[in-house]
N, C-alpha and C positions, 0 to 999 in steps of 0.2 A: 601241665597247666592248660587252662581252657583257651579255645580260640576266641576271636573277637565277638562274634555274634552270640555264641553260647554264654560267654562271660556277661554280655550285656543283659541277656535275658535273666540269668541267675541274679545279677545285681539288682535288677528292677524288681524281681520277686521278693528279694530280701528287704528291699525298701518298703514294698507293699506290706509285708508281714510286720515290719517295724511300725508302720503307721497303725495298722490294726491293733497291735499289742498296746500301743501307747494311747489309742483313742479313748478308752474308758477313763484313763487318767486325765486326759483333756476335758472330757465330758464333765467330770466331777469338779475340776478346778477352774474351768472357764465357763461357768454356767450362764453368764450374761451375753456371751457371743451368740448370735443367731445360728451359726453353724456349729456351735459347741466346740470350736477348735479343731474340727475335722481336717480343714486344709492345712493346719499347722502340726497335725499329729505326727507326721513323719519327722519333721524337724525336732519336735519335742522328744520323740522316741529315740532318734539318733543321738541327741545331746545327752539325754539321761543314760542311755546304754554306754556311750562313750565315756561318760563321767564315772560310772560305776566301774568300768573296766580299767580306766586309767588310774583311779584312786586305789583300787585294790592291788594293781601291779605296782604302783608307786610305794605302797606300804608292805610290799612283798607278801601279801596274803594270797596272791595267785601269780601266775606267770603269763607272758605274752604268748599264749598258745590258743589254738582252737578251743581247748577245754576251758581256759579262763575266760575266753570271750562268751562261750555259752553259759558259764556260770553267771556272768554279768547280765546276759539276756534273760536268764531265769529270775534274777533279782528284779529286773524291771517288770517282767510279766507278774511276778508275785505282788509287787507294789500296786500295779494297775488293777489287778484282780481284787485285792484287799480293799482298795478305795471304791471300786465300782460295785462290788457285790451287794452291798445294802440297797442299792438303787438299780439293780439289774433289770428289773421289770420296766422302770422308766426309761432306761437306756435302750432296751429293746423296742419300746413303743416309739421313741424318737427316731431310731433308724428306720422303722417301718414307714413312719410319716414323712420321712425326708430323703426317700430313695432317689428322687430326681436330683436333688442337691448333691448327694454323695456321688451319684453317677457323673454329674458335671465335674466335680472336683477330681475324681479319678481320671477321667478323660483328659482334663487339662494337664494333669501331671504327666500321664502317659504320652500325650502328644509332644509336650515340651521335652521330655526325656528322649524320646525316639528321634526328634528333630536334632537335638544336639549331639546325640550319639552319631548320627550320620554326618553332621558337620565336622565333628572331631575325627571321624574316620577318613575325612578328605584331607585334613592337615594334622596328622597325629604327632609330628615330631616334637620332642622336647628339646628344641634348639632355640638359642637366643633369649634375650631378656632374662627373666628370672626362672625359666623353666628347669634348668639343670639343678638349681638350688632346691626347688620344690620336689622334683623327682628324687633328689638325694635324701631329703627328709623322709619321704614315704618309704624308700628302701631301707633306710637306717632303722626306722621304727619296725619294719618287718623283720629285721635281723636282730634287734635288741631282745635278749631274753627276759628282761624286766624293765621297769621304768624307774627313773627318767631315761629315755633313749640316749644312746651315745651320739655325739656330734659327728657326722660323717666326714666333716672337713677339719676337725681338730681332734686328733686321737687323745684319749685319756680324759675327755671332758664330755659332759652332757650337753644337749642342745640348749643354747641360751637365746630362745626366741619364743614367740607365741606359736605353739605347734599343735593345739588341740584339734584343729581341722584335719591335720595330717594323721593324727591318731584315729580319727573316725574313718578316714578313707583306708588306712592301712588295716584297721580292724575288719572292715568288710572284705578286703582282699585276702587277709589271713584266713578267715573263716571259710570263704569260698574257693580258696585255692587258686586265686587270680594273681598273676604277676604284678609287680609294681609298675611296669611300663604301660600295662593295660589299665590298671586301677587309676593311673594319672588321668587318663582321658575320660574314664567313667566318673571319676570325681568331679571333673568340670561339668559333665552332663548332669550329674546329680544336683549340683549347686544351681545350675540354670533352672532346672525343673522345679526344685524346692522354692526358689525365688518366684517363679511364675505362679505356681499354685498358692504360695503364701500371700502374694499380692492380690490374687483373685479372691482369696478367702477374706482378707481384711476389708477389701472394698465392698464385698458382699455384706460383711457385718456392719460396715458404715452406712451403706445406702439401702440395705434391705429391699432389694427390688423383688417384685413378685416372680419374675423370670430371671434366673441367675446370669443370663447372657450379658447384660450390661456391666457386670463385674469384671469382664474381660478388659475393661479400660484399665484395670489395675495392673496386670502384667504388661499391658501396652505401654503405659507411661512409665513404669518402674524399670522394666527389664528389656524392652524391645526397641523403643524409639531412641533415636540418637539426638544430638544437638543439631544446630542449624549449620554447622560447618560443611556438612554433605552438600546442602544446597548451594553454598557459596563455592564449593569446588566446581559445580556445573557452570555457574556464572563466570568463574575465573577461566575455566577451560574453553569457554566459548568467546573469551575476550570481551565480555560485557563490562561495562562501567569504566570510568576513567582511571588511569594510573594513580591520580591523586586519591581516589576513593580507596584503593587497595593499600596505599601507603598510610592513609589515615586509619584504616582498620587495623593495620599493624599486626597481622597474623603471619607468622613465618611460613614461607613457601607460597603464600598468596600475595605477598607484598610486591613480588616482581612479576613482570609480564609473562604469560604463559608461552610455551613453545609452539610456533605455528606447525601445522594448520589448526584451525579451531576444531575442538572436538566436543562430544557430549559427556565424555567421562574423563577423569584426570589420567594422565599418562605417566605420572611419577611412580617409582617403586614404592610400595607400601604407602600410598597416598593417604589411606585411611587412618594412618597413625597421627596425622596432624590434628584430628578432632580432639585428641586428648591433650593438646597443647595450644589452645586458642587464647589463653591469657598470657600476655607478654609483659614481663617486668623488666625495667632498666634502671641501673644505678645512675648516679650523677655524672659518672664519666662516660655514659652512653652504652655501657656493656649490658648485654642481654643476660638476665638471670632466669634460668629454666624454671617454669611452673608446671606442675602436673595437674591436669583437671580431668581425670578419667570420669567416665560414666559407665553404668553396668554393661550396656551392650558392647561398648568397646572392650571391656575386660573379657567378656565371653568370646568375642571375635579374636582377640589377641591370644587367648588360651593360657594365660598365666594362672596357675592355681595358687595364688598368693593369699595371705591371710585376710586382706580386705575383701577378697572375693569369697573365700570360704565362709566368712562371717556373716554374709549378707542374708541368707535365709534365717539365721538365728537372730539377726537384728529385726527381722519381720516378726519372729516369734516374740521378741521383747516388746515390740509394738502391740502385738496381740494381747499380751499380758497387761500392758498399760490400758488398752481399750476396755478389756474385761474389768479392770478396777474402776475406770471411769464410769462405766455403765452400772457399777454397783454389784458386780458379781464376786467381790471378795469381802463382803461386809462382815463385821463382828461387833459385839457389844462390849466385850470385856477389855481390860486394859491391854497395852501393846504387847503382843507377842510373848506370852509368858512361857514360851517353849524353852526359854533359857532360865536358869536358876536366878533368883533375885539377889541372894546374899553373895557377894563376891568373895573369892579367896584372895588372900594377900599374895603379891608377887613373890614373896619370900618362899612360899609353898611350892612355887614352880620348880620343875626338874631343871637343873642348871645345864642348858643346852651346850655351854662351851666345854663341858666335861665329856660329852658323847664321843663315841669313837666310830659309830656306824651311821650310815645314811638313814636308816629306819628310825633309829633312836633320835636323831636330830629332828626328823619330821614330827615324831610324836611329841617331843618336847615343844616344838614351836606350836603344834596344835593345842597343847595344854595351856600354854601361856596365852595364846590368842583367845581361846574360849573364856579364860579368866577376864580378859579385857572386855569382852562382850558382856559377861555378866555384870561387870562393873558399870558398863554404860547403862544397862537396863536398871540397875540399882539406882542410878542417879536420875534417869529419865522416868517420870511417871506422867505419861501423856497418853490420852486416848486417841488411838488411831484405828479407824474402822477397817481393819485388815485381819483376816482370819490366819490361823496358824499355817494351814497348808498353802495358802496364797504367798505368804511371806517366805516360806522355805523354798517353794517353787521359784519365786522371783530371785531369791538369793542364789539358787543353783543356776538359773538361766543367765542372770545378769552377771554373776561371778564368772560364768563361762565366757562372756563376752571379752573379759580381760585376757583369758587364756586363748581365745580365738584371734583377737586383734585389739590389743590394749587400748588403742585410741578410742574405741567405741564404748568402753566401759563407763566412763563418766557421762557420756551422752545419754545412754539408755537408763542409767540409774536416775539421772536427772528428769528424763521424760516420764519414768514411772512414778516418781515423787511428785512431779508436776501434775500428772493425771489425777492423783489423789487430791492434791490441793485444789485443782480446777473443779473437781466434783463437789468438794466440801464448800468451795467459795460461792457456789450458786446460791446457797441460802445462809451462809455465815459471813460472807464478805472475804476479800482477798487478803487483807492485812492480818486477819485472824489466822491465815494459813501459812504464814512465812515459817512459824516454828515447826509445824508439822511437816512442811516441805524439807526443812533442814534435818529434822530428827530422822524422818523416814530415809532420806538420802544417806545419811551417815550410817544408819543402822544397816541398810542394805550393802553399802560399801564395805563395811566391816565383816558382815556375814559372808558376803561374796568372797572376800579375801580369805577368811578362815576356811571355807569350803575348798579352796584351791591352793592351800599353803604349800603342798609339795612343789608346785610350779614356781612359787615365788622364791623358795629356798635357793634354787639354782639359776634364777633369772637376773640378768643385769641389763641395763637399758642405756641407750645413748642420749636419752632426754636430758636436758640440763637447764630447766627453767624457762622463763618467758622473755622474749625479746620484743622491742617495739618495731612496728613497721611504719615508718614516717613518710616514705616517699613512693610507695607502690600500692595505692588503692586500685582495686580492679575497675578498669574503665567500663563506663556504661555499655558501650557497643559490644565489647568482649563478654560482658556478663550476659547480655541478651543473646548473643550467639551461643553461649554455653547452656543457658537455661530457658531459652525462648519457648520451647514447646510446653514447658510447665508454668512459666510466668503468665502467659496469655490467659489460660483458663483460670488461674489463681486470681488475677486482678479483676477479670470479668465477674467471677463468682462473688468476690468480696464487695465489689461495687454494687452488684445487683442485690445482694443480701442487705447491704447498708441501706439502699433505697427502700427495699421492702420493709425493713424494720423501722425505717426513718430514724436511724441511729446517728448520733453525732459522734464523729471520729476525732474531733479536736484533741480529747484527752490522750487517745491512743497514739495519734501522730506526734504530739508533744512528748509523750513518754518515749517513743522510739527515737526521736531527735535527741532527747536527753541521753539515751543509751549510747548513741553514736558519739556525742560530745564527750561523755564520760570515758569511752574507749580511747578517743583521741587524747584527752587529758592524761589518761593512764600511760599512753604511748610516750607523751612528752616527758612525764615524770621518770619513767623507765630510762629514756634516752639520756636525760640529764644525769641520772644516777650512774649510767655507764660512762658517759663521756666526761663528765665534770667531777663526780664524786669518787669513782674508782681511781683516777690518777692521783687525787689527793691522798686517799687511803694507801695507794700503792707507795707513794713517796714517804708518807708518815711511817709505815711499817716495813719499808724496804722490800716490798713484795713485787717482784718483776712480773708475776703472773697477772696481777690486777692491771698493770700498765699495758701488757700485751693484750688483755681482753678488751680494753678500751680502743686501742689502735686497730684491732682486728674488726671491731664493730664499725668503726669509721671506714675501714677499707672495704668492707662488704658493701657499704653504701656509696662507694666511689669518691670519697673526699677525705681530707685530713683535718677539716675545720668544723667544729661545732656550730659556729655561726651560719656557715654555709648550709649545713644540714638542717638547721632550724628554719631558716628562710625557705628552703626547698620544701620542707614539710607542708608549710601553709600554701605555697604556690601550687604544689601538686594535688593536694586535697581540694583546694578551691578551683584549680584549673580543670580537674577532672572529677567533678562532683556527681556525675549522673549514675554511676554504679552505686555509690553510697546512698543517693536520694532514692533510687529504685528500692533498695532494700529497706531503707527507712519507711517509705510509703507502704511497702508490703507488711512490714512488721507492725507499723501503726494501725493500719486498717484491720489486720487480724487480731491484735491485741484490743483495739477498741471494741470490736464485735464480742470477743471472748469476755472481756471484762464488764461489758454491759448486759450480759445474759444473766438473768436472775430467775430464781425458783424459790418457792416457799416450802416445798417438800422434796424429799429425795426422789419420790416417783416421778414428779414433774421434771427434775433434773435429769433423770434417767431417759426420759422420752426425747430429750433434746440432744441427741448424740451428735448434732452438727457442731457442738463445741469441741469435739475431739479433732476433727480436721483442722479447726482453727488453731488448736494447740500444736499440731504438726506443722502448720505454716509458721507459727511463732518460733518454734525450735529450729526449723530449717533456716529461717531468716537470721537468727542469732549465729548459727553455725557459718553461714556464708558471709555475714557482716564482720565477724571477729577478725579474720585474717587481713582485713583492710587496715587494721590498727596494730594487732599484736600477733605473734606466732610463737610456737614452741621451738626452743633451741635444740638443734641436733648437729650432727657432724657436717651437714650441708651448709649450715650457717645462714640460709635464706628461708623464706616462708613456703618454699616449694612443697614440702611434705604436709605442712599444716593445711594449705589449700587443698592438696590432694585428698587428705583424709576427711576434712570437714565438708568439702563440697560433695564428696561421695555419699556421705550420710544425708546431706542436705537434699540430694537428688531423690534418695528413698523417701524421705519424709514428705517433700514436695510432690513427688510422683503419686503417692497415695492420696494426698489432698486434691491434686489436679484431677485424678480419676473420679473422686467424689464430686468435684466441682462440675465436671462435664455431665455427670448423671443428674445432678441437682438442676442444671440449666436445661437439660432435655425434658424434665418434668414440668417446667414452667409453662404457663399458658398466656403470658402477657405478650403484647405486640412485638416487644424487642427480643423475644426469645430466639427467633430464627436468625437474627443478625448475630447475636452473641455465640450461639452454637456454631454457626458457619465460621466465625473468626477462630473459635477453638479447633475446629477440624482442619482449617487452613494451617494453623500453627503446628498441629500434630502431623499433618501431611508433609509439611517442610522438615520436620524432624525424621519422618520416616524415609526420606530420600537417603539418608546415611546408610541404614541397614539394607535398603534395597539395592544400593550400589556396592557397599563394602562387602557384603556376604559373598556375592559371586566372584568378586575380585580376590578375596582371600582364599577361596576354595577352588580357584581355577574353573569357575562355572560348574562347580560340583562334579568335576572330572579329575579325580586325583591322578597325578602323573604316573605314580608307580603302584596303583591299586589301592583299593580301600582296606584300611586296617586300624585297629585301635592301638597298635603297638607303638609306643612313643620312641622306641629304639630301632625301628625298622630302617631308618635312614643309615644308622651306624652299621646295622647288619648288611646293608647293601654296599656302603661305600668302604668299610673297613672290616671285612669278614674275619680276618685273623684276631683283631682286637675284640670283635663280638664274640668269637668262640672263647677267648680268654675270659671274657666277662661272664659268659654262662658257666664256665668251670668254677670261677671264684664265687659265683652267686650260690653255689651249693657246697663251698668249702667251709671248714670250720672257722668260726669267728676269729679274727686277728687284724692287726694293724697292716695297712698297705702303704708301701713307699712308691710314689710316682712323682712325676715332674710337677713343680709348683709354678703357676703363672697368674696372670691377671684375670679379673672378672670378665664374664661374658666371652669366654674363649673355651677351647676344648680341654683346658687343664682341669684336673680333678674328675675326669670322665670315668675312671675305674671305680672310685668311691661312689660317684653318682649312680651308677648303674648296678652296683653290687650291694650297696648299703654298708660295705665294710668301712671302718674309719681310716682315713688317711692322715698322715702326719700334719699336713697342712693343705687345704683346698684352695679357695679364693681368698687371699689375705684381705682385700677390701671388704668383703662381706663379713668375715670374722671380726674385723675392727668395728663395723657398724653394730654387730650384735652384742659385742662385749665392751663397747664404749672406749675403745682404744686397742692398740697393738701390744701392750706390755705383756699380756699373757702368752703370747706365742712369739715373742721376740727371739730371733736366732733360728727359728725352725726352718725358714726358707734357705738360709745359709747352710744349715746342717744337712739338708737334703741335697744341696748342690755338692757338698763335700762327700756325702755318701756315694754319689755317682762318679765323682771325679778323682777322689783320693787314690793313691797307688798303693799305700800300705794297708794291709788288712786290719791291723790293730786299731787305726783311726775309724775305719768302717765299722769294725765290730762294736766300738764304743757307742757310735750313733745308733746302731741296731738295737743295743742293749737299753740305751737311754730311752727310746721311744717304743720299746717292745715290738719291733717290726717283725712281722711274720711272713709277709709276701713282699717281693721286690720286683717291680714291673720294669722291663726294659723293652721298649717299643720305639717306633720312629719319632714319636713325640719327645721321649726322653733323650734320644740320640741327637735330635735337632736342638734341644734345649741346653744340653751339657755335653762336654767331651767325655762321654762314658767310658770308664776303664772296666770293661766287662770281664776281662780275665780273671779278676780276683773273685768274682761271683762263681765263675766256672770252676775255680780251683777249690773253693771252700763251701759252696752251697749246691744242694741237689736241685735239679730242674723239676719244678712242679707242673709246668705247661710249656709246650713249645710248639708254634705253628707259624710258618712264614717268618716274618720279622719280629714277631712277638714272643718274648721268653719271660716266664715268671719263675723266680727263684724262691725256694722255700727255706725258711730258717727253722731248723729243728728246735 
């Protein structure tokens, strides 16, 4: 295996080559982008390469080997060459004429990658939060001979989570011969660098500056700046402002007086964590309900390689596709997407999937049925959409991949893509005429994206369970501005200045935005009435205890047992804390008013006015941030925590791109008010930059790693538990088989053997498996069985458990002995020792 530095160099070169291979494809399919998609080519190449590799391995047409990975790369290269060859001379001329831009984008990526490789080398450990789970997925994919990969924490089952990002990381690691522990940190560095260069490229495409330097505002707003909590930390540490101010602000850890003496930096352990929890929700009983409001730099600082982080560069790719469509780069004249047959087959002709016996047959049967449904859709729909075949297929692959990367993002970017088409056409045809095309294109892309990733859906289960109303916790205005202040200031100033320049009347836009908010509030009231009033009636009528319990649980989450109290509180809280909602209504109304008032008589005029696309980004971001004030998606947590988390995270990306464009737009103005507005923008940005400026040295011990610089995420384990680390190294090269190890709670050392080896264990973290599979029914009894395996005195009972779960390796180490009263004699008597060092013994089941 490679060392840290050599692994980082090899990884960078692989990404460089991937971008070069994919650029001809981007050049052909993204013709309207001024940089022709060069900044997005690495993300595009990585996604397509990963898709080909995953699909072929899922269909068992190839295997999870370096050979299979190279075959997939060859497929990508062939596709790129085939599309670019007819225009190879134009491509060559473009490269020669844009060497400066290419150099800029290459240097931006290299600088970002090198920076974050160094940062991760200062804090490489995969310890705490979600890191063990993420490392377990990478190692499990590395050990799986084919796909779907086995679940490292539930033997006998495939991963039931969105794991596409981990496939890409493991794919590069397998090809380059890099261990999963090093690949973990290189994956984080890759995501950061791809996000930085992607934001740079899109802002360049939006603003089209003569010098590419202003496009640096893109990564600055999207990936580097923080929220205003960092500045508040300084104020709080200095003891500034009165206690009543901090209590009014109501941000945990800042609501109480700081410890003397006054300081310029916070003294709390992991103080920078608080920036991801600035929104405080309280139920009617006064209980605090945690809300996650991460932003990109916090995620990179924390170092979790979670799906929402992995998906970010590809979300930028999706934005790039939408921008290309908006600028007219995907036009066609024929009817919509005749790449599918027009005459549908009857469902009776489909292969009966319930008769299949093998995984591959089930996938093929599902694919056949799904393709028939797509044919039927297009047989019914005869609508002219100006979208060429290649653009549609590329959009389906990329947007479908968003569901596989982070399912929450799929509808967001399908909607943005369809809205970009509608916005472009609406400039000369009107908005009402585009409602049908928006819906048709969105549905078609949703179906096509689902078909292309069907093997994923066959084994995927979700904890999502519908929509619930949020009646009592609209985000307060002060907390909303703390969260999004660096973005909101330039957005409002730009929108206001643009409205004055155009002399636009925003009344219609503001009334529309207010109507959206009122409609959402009305929907929340209707949903609440259905849950609290209608469900008990239905439960009593049909003697259904589940319906009664659901109604009571909803009231319990809100901290009351009375529908009347909840209804009164809904109006009091929304009317008593209106400023967050009003901020969003104002932003949405101004952006929509400007977008809807933009007219053009020809497509060429529309294309020239690319300012409409940043307005569309503002509208979508505002809708994402506004929606959780009234409704949220139901999951196991029962509150709006996850919805705020996922919606705000994408809202930051969309607003960040628009804010970067806004600053560049303001810098170009020559009016007398320009210096005042740009100064306000820079002050807002500077306040946001306080967070990374303070948090990065705090996180990295001032860039002086205590135990030396390394990218090995398991270095701490090697240092603290050398015997267990030696056992892990042996099992990492052992034949694939199920491991028995102690079972315990989430965010602990339990499941450490499966995490670092990639071998499946009988049960890892039960709480996480319950989230991934929508409940614990699938693994009920496993935790008890493992306890019995270690503690039972008779061999027959032990052997039955071994046979039931096909256990091959049994780990007996200090953690197992501390968890159970281990009866080790039976293992000594009946099983050979596979490994023994110090207090760690591994028994092998022949």
